[in-house]
N, C-alpha and C positions, 0 to 999 in steps of 0.2 A: 079099723084105725087107719090114719096115713102115717109114713114117716117121710123122710126127707132123705135123699139119696144124697152120696158125697157129690154128685153133679151138679144138685140142688135142684133134681127134678122130684116131683113130687107119686111115689110107688103108694098102689093101697094094696092093700091083701096081706103085705108083711105085716108080722108082727113081732116083738124083739120083748123076748124077757128081760125082766129089771137085771136078772143077772148080769145078761149080756152089758148091758147097758151103765151100770156100775164097773164090768171091766173095761168097755171102753174107755170108759172116762177115766180110769185109775193110769190106762193105758197112756191115754192121749196127757193125763197128769204128769206121769214120770217122763215121758218128750219133750214137756214142755219144761219140764224142770231140769232135763240135761239140755234141752235148748239157754233157759236162763243161767247155768251155773258155764256155760261155753259164753254165753253173751258176756255175764260177769269176766269172765277173765280176759276176755279181749278186751271190753272196757280196761282192770286194771293194767294190761300192758300198755294198751293205748295212752296210762293214764302215766303210768313210768317212761316212755316214752317221749310224750310230752314233757316231761320235766327233765329227762335226760336232753332233751332240745334246748328247752330253756336253759338249764344249767352250760350246755357247749353255745348260745350264745351268748351267756353271762360271761363265760370265760373268754370265747372269742373278740368279745368289746371290751372287756378287760384288754386283751393283748394286745389289740389294735391301737388301746389306749397309750397302753405304756409305748409301745413302738413309734407311736407318732409322737410322746415328750419326748420319747428317744433322740428322736429325729429333729425335734427344737431346739434340743438340748445340743446336739451337733456340730448345727446350723451356728447356734448363738456361737457354738466355742469358733467354727470357720469361720464365723463373719468376724469376730471379734480380732483374730487373730489377722486374715485378711486388713483389718482397719489398721493393725498394729504395724506389719511389714507395708503398709502404704504411705503410715508413720512418719516409718523408719527411713521409706525410701526416698518421701520428704527431703527427709531432714538431710540424708545423706545428698539429693539433687541440693540443695540448699547450701549444704557446705560446697560441694566442691563449685559450685557457682563462687562461691566466697572466695574458696581458693586460689579461683581463675581470677577473682578481682584484686585479689592481693597478690599474685603472681604480675599481674600487669600493672598495676599500680611501681611492684619494687624494680619491675622492667626500666620504666617509664620515670622512674626515680635516681634510674644508675646511668639511664642514657641523658639525661639532661645532667647528673652532675658531672659526666664524659662531656657532653657538648657545654659546659660552663670551663671545665678546666682546659681544654683541647685549647682554641683559640687564642686565649691570651701566652700562652708560654709558659705560665710562670705556676709552679708548685703542681703541674701534673707529675703523674707518676713514672717515676723514670726519664725526668728530665733533670740537666746538670745546673744547677746554679752556677753564676761565677762568684770566683771567690772575691774578697774588698780584701785591698789590703790592706786594716784597719778592720782586724774584727772586733774592736769594738765600736767603730765608728756607726755601725746600724743598730750598735742597743742605745745609745745617746742619743739616735736623731739626726747625727752627724752625714754629711758628705763625702766620700773616700778620699778629698782635698780636707787636708792636716790648715785649719788658720794657722798666720802668720805669727801671731802669740806665743803660739803653742811651737813655732819651730824656730823665734830666738831664745826660748827657753831651754828646750833639747841641745842647740847651738850651742850656749853657756854651757852646759850643765857639761858639755862634750871637752871644754878647754880644761878644764879643772878634773879630767881622768888622769888615775896616773899612769903615765909612760913609763913603761920600765927601760933602764940604759942598755939593756943587753940589746 
C-alpha cells in the first residue's frame, strides 16, 4: 500500500495501522480546535476593537460638532458685538458731527449778532446812551424839544405859584 508523506511524496512500503491514523487525526483535530479557538478569540478581540473604534469615532465626531457649534455661537456673538460697537461708533460720530455743526452755527450767530450791533453804536452791550432832557419824550414819540404850547402852559402855571414873602 502506498502512503503520502507530509512533504507530498508518495512512499511505498510503509503501512500505518488504523490506531495510528486515528491518533494522528485526533491530534490534528485537537490542534485544529486550538487554532480555531485562538482565531475565535482574535476575531472577538478585533470586533471589540472595531466597536471601540466606532464609538471613539462617533464620540470624536460629536465633540467636533459641539466645538464647531460653540465656535459658531461665539463667532455670532462676536459679530453681534462688533455690529453693536460699529453702530454705537457711527452714532457717536454722527452726534459729534452734529455737535460741531451746532457749535459752528452758535458761533456764527454770535458773530452775526456782534457784527450787527457793533457798527450802529446803539444798543450794543456796554455802550452808554445819551440821556434825554425829558425822560417821557421818548415814550410819547416826541423829540427832545418841547412844543410851544406846552411851554406857554408851563410858563402860565409858574405865575400862579405861591411865592412866600420871606
